[in-house]
Legacy VTK file of the C-alpha trace (Angstrom):
# vtk DataFile Version 3.0
C-alpha trace
ASCII
DATASET POLYDATA
POINTS 291 float
14.553 -14.701 -12.011
11.168 -16.799 -10.653
10.848 -17.526 -7.040
8.320 -19.130 -5.012
5.224 -17.133 -3.727
4.941 -16.415 0.014
5.921 -13.859 2.954
8.936 -12.246 3.584
9.227 -10.704 6.886
6.239 -8.759 8.078
3.806 -8.325 5.516
6.562 -8.438 2.494
5.645 -10.891 -0.400
7.812 -12.836 -2.519
6.115 -12.716 -6.102
6.860 -15.295 -8.945
8.887 -12.426 -10.642
11.448 -11.210 -8.620
12.807 -8.688 -10.612
11.798 -6.797 -13.722
13.811 -6.547 -17.056
13.153 -3.087 -18.451
15.931 -3.201 -21.569
19.155 -1.865 -20.138
17.998 -1.774 -16.228
16.984 -4.587 -14.143
14.580 -3.703 -10.939
14.630 -5.911 -8.170
11.571 -6.568 -6.551
12.816 -7.615 -3.120
12.364 -4.217 -1.951
9.222 -1.730 -2.552
9.962 0.413 -5.696
8.813 3.696 -6.209
7.184 5.092 -9.344
7.249 8.909 -9.809
4.255 10.101 -11.889
4.978 12.998 -14.725
1.607 14.217 -16.024
2.401 16.459 -18.882
-1.146 17.350 -19.270
-3.677 20.482 -18.635
-6.134 18.766 -17.146
-4.760 16.336 -14.475
-6.759 15.945 -11.506
-3.640 16.623 -9.288
-1.220 18.645 -11.353
-3.636 20.811 -13.300
-1.354 21.611 -16.048
1.747 22.211 -13.777
4.451 20.207 -15.860
2.925 21.042 -19.589
5.786 23.221 -20.086
8.810 21.205 -21.246
11.108 22.730 -19.050
9.143 22.559 -15.918
8.526 18.824 -16.669
12.092 17.980 -17.223
13.040 19.803 -13.920
10.466 17.763 -12.437
11.619 14.670 -13.692
15.208 15.224 -12.530
13.941 15.992 -8.886
11.931 12.783 -8.579
14.969 10.819 -9.721
17.083 12.699 -7.035
14.612 11.866 -4.680
14.636 8.415 -5.037
12.226 7.454 -7.735
13.134 3.897 -9.347
10.862 4.303 -12.377
9.222 7.467 -14.070
5.539 7.146 -15.446
5.154 10.046 -17.865
1.436 10.507 -18.936
0.028 13.001 -22.026
-3.621 12.189 -21.251
-5.729 12.482 -18.415
-7.586 9.864 -16.876
-9.553 11.493 -14.017
-12.665 10.781 -13.692
-14.980 12.511 -16.237
-12.084 13.217 -18.555
-12.712 13.612 -22.366
-10.228 11.113 -24.665
-7.216 13.061 -26.661
-6.060 12.324 -30.134
-2.901 10.174 -30.730
-1.585 13.411 -31.915
-1.939 15.542 -29.398
-0.695 12.899 -26.868
2.625 12.336 -28.582
2.752 16.362 -28.945
3.146 16.312 -25.027
5.012 13.251 -24.373
7.569 13.050 -27.097
9.743 16.066 -26.234
10.021 15.234 -22.425
10.707 11.419 -23.232
13.361 12.153 -26.046
15.276 14.311 -23.426
14.935 12.139 -20.459
16.220 9.049 -22.445
19.561 10.770 -23.089
19.757 12.642 -19.406
18.316 10.317 -16.711
19.465 7.026 -15.577
16.243 5.156 -14.410
13.871 3.236 -16.315
11.015 5.844 -17.948
7.008 4.119 -18.484
4.663 5.418 -20.554
1.384 6.082 -19.113
-0.938 5.141 -22.218
-3.735 3.068 -23.508
-3.103 4.207 -27.155
-1.107 1.385 -29.170
0.248 3.990 -31.490
1.774 6.148 -28.698
3.131 3.415 -27.303
4.759 1.698 -30.008
6.347 5.441 -31.048
7.569 5.725 -27.349
8.999 2.260 -27.156
10.772 3.222 -30.309
12.380 6.206 -28.524
13.557 3.838 -25.676
10.895 3.737 -23.110
11.173 0.696 -20.945
7.704 -0.130 -19.643
3.892 0.407 -20.491
1.073 1.531 -18.058
-2.290 0.697 -19.836
-5.143 1.930 -17.657
-7.329 -0.308 -19.805
-5.653 -3.464 -18.591
-4.291 -4.471 -21.939
-7.420 -4.833 -23.450
-6.753 -3.458 -26.991
-5.515 -6.580 -29.127
-3.117 -4.038 -30.716
-1.641 -2.778 -27.331
-0.700 -6.376 -26.959
1.184 -6.682 -29.754
2.955 -3.641 -29.142
4.021 -4.828 -25.676
4.791 -7.982 -27.132
7.005 -6.929 -30.006
9.256 -4.460 -27.905
9.286 -7.424 -24.910
9.296 -4.618 -22.155
7.112 -5.075 -18.842
3.761 -3.969 -19.010
1.031 -2.701 -16.150
-2.352 -4.375 -16.324
-4.860 -1.977 -14.667
-8.469 -2.785 -13.730
-10.763 0.266 -14.680
-14.754 -0.098 -14.673
-15.446 1.237 -18.064
-13.762 4.538 -19.357
-12.490 7.570 -17.439
-15.412 9.621 -18.771
-18.086 7.358 -17.225
-16.301 5.426 -15.097
-17.532 6.821 -11.654
-21.248 6.667 -12.454
-22.601 4.349 -9.929
-19.794 1.624 -10.292
-21.010 -1.749 -8.756
-19.527 -5.186 -8.170
-20.832 -8.302 -7.177
-17.669 -8.810 -5.045
-14.972 -6.286 -5.696
-12.122 -8.226 -5.143
-13.100 -10.983 -6.843
-14.582 -9.195 -10.123
-11.053 -7.053 -10.116
-9.247 -10.305 -9.626
-11.025 -12.189 -12.102
-10.576 -9.265 -14.576
-7.006 -9.182 -13.622
-5.987 -12.956 -13.952
-7.771 -13.130 -17.464
-5.876 -10.511 -18.705
-2.575 -12.126 -17.215
-3.326 -15.337 -19.116
-4.299 -13.416 -22.134
-1.120 -11.442 -22.115
1.272 -13.946 -21.528
-0.519 -16.617 -24.241
0.260 -13.507 -26.761
4.105 -13.588 -25.541
4.092 -10.884 -22.881
6.303 -12.441 -20.321
6.768 -9.670 -17.766
3.321 -8.467 -16.415
2.489 -5.937 -13.275
-1.022 -5.913 -12.026
-2.811 -2.738 -10.642
-6.206 -3.157 -8.949
-7.274 0.373 -9.989
-7.444 2.749 -7.372
-10.388 4.996 -8.111
-10.901 3.870 -11.199
-14.512 2.983 -11.351
-14.712 2.645 -7.324
-16.637 4.096 -4.684
-14.968 5.270 -1.143
-15.889 1.678 0.126
-14.293 -0.164 -2.673
-11.218 1.452 -2.759
-10.745 0.912 1.021
-11.878 -2.612 0.573
-9.084 -2.874 -2.291
-6.398 -1.859 0.142
-7.561 -3.730 3.308
-7.103 -7.036 1.107
-4.510 -6.398 -1.344
-2.965 -9.574 -0.654
-5.654 -11.246 -2.391
-4.106 -10.218 -5.625
-0.572 -12.363 -5.134
-2.145 -15.077 -6.110
-2.007 -13.941 -9.380
1.636 -14.702 -9.053
2.710 -11.157 -10.674
4.462 -7.959 -9.445
1.704 -5.430 -7.530
1.332 -1.693 -8.294
-0.692 0.522 -6.009
-1.797 3.665 -6.871
-3.340 5.816 -3.992
-1.414 9.034 -4.740
-3.719 12.212 -3.744
-6.813 10.445 -4.930
-10.287 11.848 -4.265
-10.930 8.854 -1.466
-8.458 10.369 0.733
-10.278 13.672 0.762
-13.458 12.203 1.273
-12.163 10.477 4.546
-9.759 13.796 5.525
-12.453 16.333 4.222
-9.235 17.842 2.126
-10.373 19.506 -1.309
-6.859 19.944 -2.924
-5.271 16.826 -3.932
-1.742 18.477 -3.252
-2.609 18.361 0.681
-3.225 14.559 0.650
0.033 13.595 1.385
-0.807 12.032 4.903
-3.205 9.713 3.608
-1.298 8.603 0.424
1.744 7.599 2.749
-0.766 5.445 4.891
-2.058 3.869 2.160
1.025 3.392 0.584
2.588 2.030 3.848
-0.282 -0.286 4.337
-0.311 -0.979 0.573
3.530 -2.546 0.878
2.584 -4.205 3.939
-0.192 -6.089 2.206
1.827 -7.204 -0.897
2.602 -4.309 -3.063
5.804 -4.197 -5.021
5.665 -0.678 -6.423
3.807 2.590 -5.224
3.019 5.140 -7.722
3.006 8.582 -6.239
3.484 12.442 -6.905
5.475 12.966 -3.816
8.519 11.033 -4.050
10.501 12.554 -1.489
8.098 12.119 1.388
6.996 8.629 0.153
10.403 7.121 0.013
11.413 8.459 3.318
8.151 6.499 4.591
9.199 3.418 2.892
12.779 3.833 4.694
11.402 3.997 8.052
9.364 0.816 7.504
12.109 -1.096 6.292
14.313 -0.129 9.112
11.481 -1.562 11.295
11.031 -4.434 9.683
14.360 -5.150 7.900
16.912 -3.994 10.392
LINES 1 292
291 0 1 2 3 4 5 6 7 8 9 10 11 12 13 14 15 16 17 18 19 20 21 22 23 24 25 26 27 28 29 30 31 32 33 34 35 36 37 38 39 40 41 42 43 44 45 46 47 48 49 50 51 52 53 54 55 56 57 58 59 60 61 62 63 64 65 66 67 68 69 70 71 72 73 74 75 76 77 78 79 80 81 82 83 84 85 86 87 88 89 90 91 92 93 94 95 96 97 98 99 100 101 102 103 104 105 106 107 108 109 110 111 112 113 114 115 116 117 118 119 120 121 122 123 124 125 126 127 128 129 130 131 132 133 134 135 136 137 138 139 140 141 142 143 144 145 146 147 148 149 150 151 152 153 154 155 156 157 158 159 160 161 162 163 164 165 166 167 168 169 170 171 172 173 174 175 176 177 178 179 180 181 182 183 184 185 186 187 188 189 190 191 192 193 194 195 196 197 198 199 200 201 202 203 204 205 206 207 208 209 210 211 212 213 214 215 216 217 218 219 220 221 222 223 224 225 226 227 228 229 230 231 232 233 234 235 236 237 238 239 240 241 242 243 244 245 246 247 248 249 250 251 252 253 254 255 256 257 258 259 260 261 262 263 264 265 266 267 268 269 270 271 272 273 274 275 276 277 278 279 280 281 282 283 284 285 286 287 288 289 290
């Protein structure tokens, strides 16, 4: 399962973890993987409640799987800048009906996007395959839950919390500061029995436009952590600032560019809203560099 770290072809990296064991699924990391986003929230920055209805959420999930998603990431609490936290009960009311249906009907791993240990545990009991924690497993109870179920976990960097993270974010050195946090959290997670860790530098989570571009430009610096690397730039505000596009759903071109550059700089998983278009972009990239 382990491989040495280094480059593979043009801009691709071999991580120390070459595959993810997601219960009954094995995800090989020899090629970039696509994580499709399903927000079942009324206040997502991009979807704005579009998939709060159960039927629409299920339809969209199956569509993303058909379009080439390798993982589905389901979230019931918005983490957009300025977002207010929601109760455990509300979050579960949003995600559980979707998860319970998809576990039986869809044939790819499902990730729960939550920072609430109680939510993660109940979803894992329902059969979810991965945990995506925007707070980077800072909560000891979340580490305990992930270790208990032995599933992969995404450790993301966020400066502060969603409600305040975009208020004058500051770093001594954005790459080194984020790398230091991720490294400490990886070591802590592994010391507590979490064997499969994915790192995410947290584009847009307590970062300015300059910070986000610096992270994408230097993404390969995070490969020294020896973990698979996830990149989430999809439809984010920094793309709108560059292009002048206010509507998040019209930021596809910028999303694709940042995804491909991210993959060339070491990203193993890209987290996206527009699965079909991003999948096709990755296919062209692979055809050029992996004929």
